[in-house]
Steps between C-alpha positions, in 0.01 A plus 500: 500500500651840403482810701226657292277189541563519874412850522168448306400202723574703818305791361190303413536312818501829694189614306320175602602537868413864541171458316410224743594731799314820377209468754750518791635846412482775234889473485467155342319677215801730451728196524284328234529807278884501547509125414293579177759757400768234553309252291456771238871553493553132468255486204676774310845359570380157389363651178144431582389865481124430514548334840706806612228737392219296671706490826553876494133532467439269785743718703298819430181320594650377831623845592155645430342235725757590771416863460118431542558274785712742687241788441225271656709432819595862531 
């Protein structure tokens, strides 16, 4: 396994973990967004630009969800 594949596996694994933990804290939503950015970087580096674009969109959605959640809890 090369370094890029390991990076991708860790990024996607982090996405899964943080998505599962989102109900525990709004900060896990931010962590999910960061993991999406890492997955996006992996996609672009791997040459799978559609994957990279979709992961960037998921990151923006997650940050918006975090913003809404934070405004509800004041």
